[in-house]
C-alpha positions in Angstrom: -5.9 6.7 -2.3 -5.1 8.6 -5.4 -3.2 6.7 -8.2 -0.7 9.8 -8.3 0.6 8.9 -4.5 2.5 6.2 -6.2 5.0 8.7 -7.3 6.0 9.5 -3.8 5.4 6.4 -1.8 7.9 3.5 -1.6 8.7 0.3 0.3 9.3 1.3 3.9 11.8 -1.8 4.2 14.1 -1.1 1.3 12.9 2.1 -0.2 12.0 0.5 -3.7 9.0 1.2 -5.9 5.5 -0.1 -5.2 3.3 -1.9 -7.9 -0.6 -1.2 -7.4 -3.3 -4.0 -7.9 -6.5 -2.2 -7.3 -9.5 -4.4 -6.5 -12.1 -1.5 -6.2 -12.0 2.1 -7.5 -14.6 4.8 -6.8 -14.7 8.4 -8.2 -11.0 8.1 -9.6 -9.5 6.8 -6.1 -8.5 3.3 -5.1 -10.6 2.0 -2.3 -9.3 -1.5 -1.9 -6.3 -3.1 -3.1 -2.5 -3.9 -2.5 0.8 -2.4 -3.1 3.7 -4.7 -3.7 7.2 -4.0 -3.5 9.2 -4.5 -6.9 12.4 -5.7 -5.1 11.4 -7.6 -1.7 7.9 -8.7 -2.7 6.3 -7.4 0.6 2.9 -6.7 0.1 0.8 -3.8 1.6 -3.0 -3.4 1.9 -5.1 -0.6 0.8 -8.5 -0.5 3.0 -11.1 2.3 2.7 -8.8 4.4 0.5 -5.9 4.4 3.0 -2.5 2.4 2.1 -1.2 0.8 5.4 2.5 1.2 4.8 3.7 -0.1 8.4 6.2 -2.9 8.4 4.7 -6.5 8.6 5.7 -7.1 12.3 3.9 -3.9 13.3 1.1 -4.1 11.0 -0.6 -7.3 12.9 -0.3 -5.9 16.4 -3.8 -4.8 17.8 -4.0 -1.2 19.3 -3.7 -1.0 22.9 
């Protein structure tokens, strides 16, 4: 995920800004980390460079 993406993404629950906590970067991109809503505090994982912005109740379901 490119850090510039933070300019256009927001919390899917309340539409507030997200704060980045990158744990691994590679070639200028964020590979792993979390995005945390500045208002409600919900966290969204970044895995393999892809932010998972699904609401928490949808995120934990296994694909059918």
